[in-house]
N, C-alpha and C positions, 0 to 999 in steps of 0.2 A: 517380561517388565514391569515395573511399576509408572507409569505414564500419569501428570498431573497437565490438565489442560484448562487453563485460564480463562474462564467467559462468565459474562454477567447472568449468564441463562441455560440451564440445560436444556430448555426445551428449543432452542436457536438451530437449523437446520444443519449448521457447520459443524455445531458443537456435537450435536446428535451423530451427525455420521463420522464423527473420528473416532466415540465412543464405539459406535459397532464395530466398526475396523479393525481396531483396537483388541476389540473382546473376538474378533471372530477370529484372528493371528495368535489367541492366548495368553492374550496380555490384561492387566488389571487398569483401568481408566478412570480416573477419578476428578471431575469436575469442579474445580474450587472458583469460589465467587470471588473475583481481584478484588473490589472492593471491602471484602469480609476477612482478608488477610490484614496482620496486622506484625511486624517483625521486631525482634530485640536486634539491634545493631550494633551496639558497644560490648558484645559478649565476646569474648575468644574465640567459642565457640556461634558464629552464625545461626538461625532460625527465624521459622517465619510459622508462628501458631493461628489456627484457624477454627473457630468455633471452640476455642478452651483446650486445641489440641494441637500437638508439633505435625506440622508436614516436612515427617523426614525418610529417608530409603525411596525416594524417587530415582528411577535413573534416566530420565526426560522430561521436558515441558512442554507441551505448545500452547504459545502464547496468543490468544484471539483478542487484543485488548482495544478495543471501541477507543476511535479516535479525541474523541471528549474526558477520556479516563487516562491519556497516552503518559503525563508525569506520574501518576502513583500508579500504574501498570509497569511502565519501567522501570519504577523503582524495587516494587516486589519483583520483578523477572532478575533484578540483579542480585537480588537475597538468593535467589534461586540458584546463579551463576554460583558465587561465593559458597557456596553448600555443596559446591562440584555437581549440582546436574545438569545436565547435558541439551541447550536451549534449541529447537527447530532455530528460531531466529534471534540471534545476541540484541541486547537491551542496547547498544551503541547503535546497532545496525537499526533499529525501528525508531529511533529517537530522531535518527538520519534520515528517514524517507518521511517522515512526519512532515519536518521543517521544510514545506516545500521547494521554499527559496533555496535552502543549502543544498538540498538534493537536487534542483536544478542545475547548481551551481560546480558541484561535483561531478555531475554527467556530462555540463560542457564542458570541463578542463579534459574527460577523457575524448572529448572529442566525437561523443554519441549526438546523431541530428536530433531536434528541437525546435520547437516554432521559434520565431522571434520573441523573446519575452522582454520587457522592458520592468523595473522596478524604481519608483523614483516616492521624495517623500512631501515637495515642494509644491504648492498646484501652479505655483510661477514656472515650473518646466513643463506643465500639461502637452503646450505646442511642441516641444522640441520631443517628448515622449509618443506624441502620437504620430510626429515624424519620421522618428527613428522607427517603430515598429512597421510602418509603410500601411497605414489604417486611412481612414475605415474601409469596411467594418474593422472591428477590432475585438477581443475576448478580456472582459476584467473579470477576474477572479480575486474573491477574497482568500488571503493563504489559511484562514482556519478554515474555511469550506470544507465540506464533506459532500460523497453523494449526490453533486451538480448542486449543491446548495450554493448559492454567492456564488455561480459563474452566470453573468451576464454578457447577451451581445450587443453590442452598441454599432448600428449601422451606419449614422452621417456622423460626420466631423462635430456637427452639435450637440448632437449625441452623448457621442465620446465623452467632448470635453465637461459636459454637465455630468455625468457618471465619474467623470475621476474625479471630479470638483468635489463631488458630494462627496464622494467615499473619504479622501481626504481631507476634508473639512471634518468627519467622524472621527478622523484620526484613528480609522481602521487600516490594517495592512492591504494594500493589491498590491498581484502584479496584472502588467497589460499584455494580451499574444495576439499575435497574427493569427486570421480569422482562416485557414484552411480550407479555402471553396472546393477543391475538386472531393474532398471528405466525403460532403452531402450530407453531413450530421449523422455520419457513422463512425466508429475506430474497431481498434482489433485488441483484444484482451487476450494476451498469453500469460500461460498459467505453468509457473517456471520451478521445479524441484532441484536441487543441486545444480547440475550443469548443463540440463536439458528442458528443452520444452514440453511438458505431457500433455497440455491438452491447449486448445483455442478458440475461440469465438467472435464471431463478428458480432457487436452490438449498432442496432439502427435505432435511431429517436423517431419517436412517433410524430405523422403529420405535423409541422406549424412549430415545430423544437428542432434545436440544434442541440441539446443535449443528450448523448445517447443510455446514460444511465438506466438501469433497470428501475431504481427507485423511481425514475419520474418518467416511466411509462415508457420508455426503450424497449425494443424486441431483441432476442437473441438465437444465433441460427449458427451452427457447425462452421469452421472456415477453412482452409487449407492456405499457410500462411509461405510465405517466399522463404529465401537461404537468407535474403537481407535483413528480413523481419526476425528468422527464429536467431541469428546471431546478434541483432540488436536487444532483443528481448533477455537472453543470455549476460549478456554483458553490464546491461542495464542492474540489473540483480547482482552481479557479482561486482559490479562497482560498491553498489551501494552496505556489500556484507552479508546479504539475505539470503539462504537456502531455500525461500518458499518465498514467494513472489508474485501477484499478478502486475502485469507491464502493459502498461495500456499505450498505444500505438496510434497515431493517424497516419494515411496512406496517403501520401502527397506527389505531386510531381516532380521531387525531389531524393523522394525514398522514406524509408518509416523515420516517422518525429515521434520519439519518445513524449506523451502527456504526464505521468506519473507514474510512479511507483509506487505499489500499494503491500504494505509489510505484513497485513491482516485479511486476503483476499476470502470473499465468502467463495463455498464450493456450491452454490445449489444453482446459480447462473449458469457455472463453466460446467459442472457434471450433467444436467437436461440435456445443453446445447451439445456438445462432444460426444455425452455418453459415455466418459472415460471413466474411474472409481478414483478421482482422484483422493481422495479421503485412505483409500488403502494405499495409493502411493506414499502419502505423506508417513505414514507408518512403518512400508518399508525404508525409508530413508533413514528413517529413528533406527531400524534394526543393525543399518548397516554401518551407522555413523557413532550413534550414541555411546560415550565413553567418560568417564567422570571427568570434569574440568578440563572437556573438549567442547571447540562451538563448532569446530568445521567449516567456520568463516574466511574466506581467504580475499577479501576487497577489499575495497578503500579503507585506510587508519583516519582519517579526517574528521 
């Protein structure tokens, strides 16, 4: 098969691993810089151009779209879909997962466990929001933040009020969540491919930090997940329509709580922590499912 990998750099670990495993299995893998793709969207025959040449005759595309280029990246991916190329994750599912508020609303509608989350616009409602969440302490998150950036723990009521008021005064969108104390600064990343959790790791925040992201200095190790965690991870990915996803959960006294569903999960942390060849499994999924004009998604259509 001929596989396109949408990535801004062929030197990134995840990109390199996907190219390696595709070639090992006898496939052709081409890395295309998403921002260098340009499209003819008015022609009766949709096309994508890259460095002066047509990108055609691909069987599948693996989107590795950075959060900062979601709008342009999903537009390019939609063009691939219009050309009949099989997407590992469909453009609409990626857009859905990148909208943190919308994705949580969809997951909530399906009855999946999540931290109590509030969303408001007016500073006049701060007191009610804090009361509704049950804090302090509270976790305040920028909706546009990634890799732990824009995630702040407010430990007192005065700090909560000041922080929320400051963000609202800057006219940025935030959500406020309860702090899950029993998680003790750790979370679980489940890597879902198709309808299975193929690998899992526990991420632990460094001392004095509550964010467990590896980019924030957290550490990762292999972990045995419970049947409830496995079921929650698979259902979360399915609900958002993602074939490949990293589902982040907290272990709480009331069961697993979904924090976020990542549509372009990194491979380095999960492969090293679990010892699993996740890149190979993604190529296996493509081999089993890639068909012209097929997405393979069966999740929410919201």
